[in-house]
N, C-alpha and C positions, 0 to 999 in steps of 0.2 A: 693783576686784575684790572681790566679796563672797563669803562662805562659802556652800557648798552645803547647803541645809537639807533633807535627806532621811534618813529612817530605813530602812535596808535590813533586809529580813526574811531572816535567815540560814536559817530553817527552811522558807522558801517553796519551792514546786516550781519557781519561776522563778529562774534563775541571778542572781548578784549583778551581773554586768556588764550583763545585760539590764535589771535594775531601774534601774541608774544611767543607762543609755542612754535608756530610755523617759522617765525624769524630766527629763533635760536636753533631750530632743527636744521635750517638751511645753512646757517653760519658754521655749525659744527660739522655737518655733513660735507661742506665744501672746503673744510680745513682753515677757514678764516678765524675760527676760534680753535686754537691748537689743542690736541689731546693732552689732558692733564692740567689745562689752564683753569684757574679758579673762577667761578662765576660769582656775581654780586649776591649778597645775602638777600633773603626775601624782603626784609625791611628796607634795605638800601635800594633794590630795584623798584620797590613800590613807591618810595619817595621820589626817585629819579623820574619815573614815568607817570606819576600822579594817579596810581591805581591802588586798590586795596591789597593787603597782604594775602587775603584769600584768593584773589585773582592770580597773583604771582605764584602762589602755592599750587593752584590748579594747573598752570602751565608747566611748572617744574615737575609735578607728579606725573604728568603725561610723558614728559621727556625721560623720567626715570623708568616708567613702565616700558617704553620702547628702547631703552638702552643707550640713549644719546648722552645722558649724564649719569654720574655716580654721586652718592652721598656718603660723606665720612662724618660720623658722630663727633660733635664738639669742634669740627673743622669747617664744614661747609659742602658746597656742590662743585663738582669738577666735570669738565668736558671729557667724554669717553673717546676711545680711539676708533672712530667710525668714518674718518675722512676717506674719500675716494677720488680717484683722478677724474672720473667722468662727471662729477657733480651729483647732486641729489636728483631723485626722480621728479621733484617739483620743477627743477630747472629744465630738464630734458624732455618731459612729457607734456605734450599739448593736449589739454582737456577740452573737448568740444562742448559748446554751450548750445543746448537745444531746449526749446520750449515745450516739446511734446511730439506726438505722432505727426502732426502736420508739418513740423519743422525738421523731422528726422530724415536723413538722406537714405531711405531704403533703396536697396538695389532693385532695378527693374527685373522681372522674371527673365531668365535667359531664353525661354521658349514660349511659344503661344500657349494660351490656356483657355479653357472653356467653362465659364461659370454656370452654363446650363447643365453640366454633368453632375452637379450635386446641389441638393436643396438645403442651403445653409439656414434658411428660416426654420425648418423643422429641427435641425440640429440645435439651433439657438433655443428653441422651446424646451428641448430636453435638458440643455445646460441650465436654463433658468429654473426648471423644476428641481433639479438636483441641488442647486444653490439655495433655493427658497424653501423647499420642503424637507430636504435631508441634509442640512448643513452639518449636523452633528457627526455624520459619517465621515466628513472630511477632516475632522480634528484628530483622527488616529491614523497610523501608518497603514498602507495597503497590505493586503494579503500577499504573501510571497508567491503563492501559486497563481494569483489573479483573483479579482473579486468573484465570490461564489455566484452572485446573481448573473454576472456576465458569463461565467462558465456554464451556468444552466441554460442561458439563452443560446450559447454557441452549440451546446450538445443537442438542443432541439433543432436548431437551424441545420446543422450538418446532416442530421438524420433525414429531415424533410427534403433537403436539396441535393444531398450527395449519397444518401444511403448509409452513412457512417454511423455505426452503433457505438455509443460510449455513454458513460455517466459523467456528471460534472466533476467527479473526483479524478477523472482521467485527463482532464484538460489543464494545460499550463499556459498562462498568458504572459507575454513579455513584449519588449519594445523591438520588434523586428525578428526576422528569420535568423539573422546572424547571432543574435543573443541566444535564441533557442538552440542553435546548433552548438554553441559553447556548452550548454547544459547537456546536450546529447553526447558530446564528446566525453564529458565526465562520466555519464552513465555507462557508455560503451566500455570505457577503461575498467570500470568495476566489474563488467561482465567478461573481462579478459578478451575483448575484441580489439584487435590492433590494426586491422586492414579495412579500409573504406574504398569501395569502388565508386567512381563518379562517371557521369556521362561525358562523352567527348565528341563534339563540343558540349559545354554545359554552363552552369551558373558558377562562375569562377570564385566568388567570395566564400561559398561554402567549402569548395575544394581547398582554399587557402587556409581556412580555419582548422580543418582536420590536419592538414600538413603541418601547420604551425604548432599543433598540439602533439606532434610526434607520430601520427598515424602513417602507415604505409599506404600511399595513394595508388590505386589501380585504375587507370583511365580506360574506359570501355567505349568503343565506337558506337555511334548511333546509326541504326538502319532505318528504313522507311516505316517500320512498325515499332520503333523504340529501341531501347538498349539491346545490345547483342548478348542475350542471356547465356549462350553457349560459351562465352569468354569470361564469365564470372568465376571466382575461385571455387574450387571443389575440395571437399573433405577437410575443411577448416572453417571455423566460425568467423564470419566477417559481416560487414554491413554494406549496403548499396544505396546510393542516393539517386532517386529517379523522379522524373516529371512525366508520368504516363499519360495524362490527359491533354497536355499541350506543352510538349517539350520545348525548352528554351535553349537555343534560339531557333531550332529547325521547324517547330510546330508539329513534329511527329506525334501521332496518337497510337498508343498501344492497344491493339484489339483484345477482346476478352480472352481468346485462346492463349495469347502470349502472357496475359496477366496471370492466368492459372499456372502457366509454366513457371513464371517468376515466383509464385507462391510455393510451388513444389520445390524449387531450388532452395528457398529459405528454409523449408521444413527439413529437407534432406541434409542440409549443411549446418543446421542449428544457427541460422543467420538472421539478420534483421534487414527489413526493407524500410527505407525512409522515403515516404511519398510526399513530395512537395506539390500541393494542389493550388498554387498561388492565384490563378485567375480562371479556374475551371468554370465558374458561373457564367463567364462571358463567352458563351458559344452562341452563334447567331443563326445557324442553320441546323434544324433538328434539336433533339433534347441533349442536354449536357451528358457527357459520358460518365457513368457511375464511377465512384472512387474505387481504387484498388482495395482500400481498407474494407469496403463493404462486402468483398468476396473472402476476406481473411477469416479463417475458422481456428487458426493456431496461434493467435496473438503474435504475429510476426511483423506487423506493419505499424510504424510510427507515422502518424498523419500530421502534415504541416499545412496551415492555412494563414492567410493574411487579409487585412482589410484595406491595405494601401491602394490596391487597384480599383476597389469598388466604392470607397469613401473618398478620401483625399490623401495625398502623399504625406502630408505633415502629421497625420494621425499616428503613424508608427505603432500600430497595434497588430500583433500576430499571435498565433497560438499553435500549440502541438497537442496531439492526443496520443497518450502513451498506453501501451499494453499494461495490464495490471502488475506484472512482475517488474517492469521498468519503472512504473510509477512508484512502486514500493521502494526501490533504490533511490529515486529522486527525493521522496519525502523523508526517508530515514537517514540519508547520508549526504544530501546535497543542498536541498531547499533552504535549510536554516543557516547556511553559510553565505547566502547572497540576498541582498535586498531586492524588492520589486523595482523594475526599471521603468514601468509604465505608469502614467499619471492615474491616480485613483479617480480623479474627477472625470477624466476621459473614459475610463472603464465603466463608471456608473452611467455616464451619459450615453455610451454606446449600448449598454444593457437596456436602458429605457427606449432608445432609438429602435432597437430590435423588438422589444416587447410591444411597442405601439404599432408595429407592422411597417414602420418607415424604411427599415432596411430592405425588406422584400420588395416594397414599392420602388426603392432605389435601383435594385437589381433589374426589375422589369423595365424601368425607364432607360437604364444604361444599355440593355440589350437592344431596345428599339433605336435609341440614338446612335449607338456605335455601329449597329448593322447598317444604318443609313449612311453614316460616315464612311464605313468600309466600302460599301457599294459605290458611293460617289468617287472615292479615291481610286478604286479599281477601274471605273469607267474612264477616268482621266488618264491613268497610266496606259490603258489600252488605246485611247484615242491619240495621245501625243507621244507616247513612249514605246509604241509597239516595235519589236525587233531590237530595241535598245534596252528596255527595262522589262524584266519578267517578274511579276508578283508570284510568290509561292504559297505562303500560308494565308488562305482566304476565308477561313471559317470561324476563327475565334481569337480571343486575346485582344490586347491593346496595341499590337504592332503588326505591320505588314512586312514579311520577308521579301527582299528585292534582290534579284540578280541584275547587276548593271554591267553591260558590255562596254568596257572602257579601259584605256591605258592609264588613267589617272590613279594615283594611290588612293586607297580607302580613306586615309586621313584627310586628303584634300577634298573628297566628296563630303565628308562629315563637316569640314570647315565651310564648304559652300552652303550646306544646310544651316549651319549656325548663323551665317550671315542673314538668312531669311527667318531666323528665330524658329526653326523647325528642328525637332529632336531626332537625330539619326545617329546610330552607333554601328560599329563594325566588329563582329566576332572574327577576330584575325584567323582562327583556325580554318574558316571556310573560304577564305579568299584565295584566288589563284591568278596566274598571269592572264590578263585580258578580261577577267571576270571578278567583280567586287560583290561580296555578299553583305547586304546592309539591312538593318532593322529600322523602320520608320514608325515613330509613335504617332500614328494618325489620330488617335483618340484625343490628343491635346489640341487639335485644330478645330475651331468652331465650324460647324457645318456650312454656314454662309461664306466662310473664307476658304473652304476646301479647294474649289476649282482654281482660284487665284494662287493659292499657296503651292499646290502640287504642280501646276503648269510652270510657275517660277522655278521650282525645284528642278524640273525636267530641263528647262532652258539652261540653268546653271551647270548641271552635269554634262550637258551636250556641248558646252563651249570648248 
């Protein structure tokens, strides 16, 4: 048993017992105090270091709890076998010291952003009201289905804006479409549905979720008027995931006749349609196309909606509207096995934001702002990129589809855009030799920077 060689700092902001605890932890973890070696008694170490027995005992107790030492009655304390060749975490981990937000090295946003696209002042008012007037609501866990007041606001909103008929009891709120898709997969399994058809090209994350959960994936090509209905499975119950109002990434819109045809397919084959209506409100020429669910009379459609495109990306709030029989399965067999993944504070804030009319005002503002951005971007592509860049989807959404005549790889074109802090992605299924298919998130570019940004993009791609 050797003496403990540490000088304690009595004027340090760190308590004496913590200093002793950290020293012994490092010595034992680093093997400098060997496993099985006896430690000084509480009285001896107190006398040696000039501290109270209580201080020594607090340090030893913490070491005991963490397993760095053991205690043998009538014998004393011994180092446990925890030595590691790499040293302790304290030795190898650099802990940054920051004074707060002003000193924290936040990463700069990868892409341009436009603060004009959302009124954070109104959002802050709603957050303050929730915190000041309803703090008691935040002291309990959130509703697994989503806060009922938000579900009620959603049911009212989708009826007014999209013609979707539902009660608040049919609405499920969660953190993003992918989380909701996981719930859907569980429901479909209980309905003995094992085949899911997806659009090709389409939204890959949803396809991956169903594939990872063991579903047979049936990729159906997209035509000018939406998914090729004649290629869907027949005489077997299945599900199909579609974006009929603004297909991603092609922008195809399914006309009403084809919508009724898809509904007939679901009825005749006892199948389910999953309608993703992710940014249908953002249509800039003419009225928004009514939702497929609004035509459904046989409870065959699951409706998915999201607030990420119309509020701000970090909100991560999405919802689905289930037919009554599927909602019964969710509530009785699934819901109670999973916690709510969305912030209760954000849900209540959004409910208040919608109740006060701020959300409807936001949609009207976005339509006006984004239509101006879209028109400006299209003018610049036509002026400087004619014959080289052909815009395709010109009526809705937050992206412009672009055909670029080039021998450059799509990944190189996306990297050129990244250099300019412009968000461009490439759906690989649509690219072919000499022609790159790209999606440009024009909505992120401030209107006053649109001309400079788009002309710089055209120059970069033409090099």
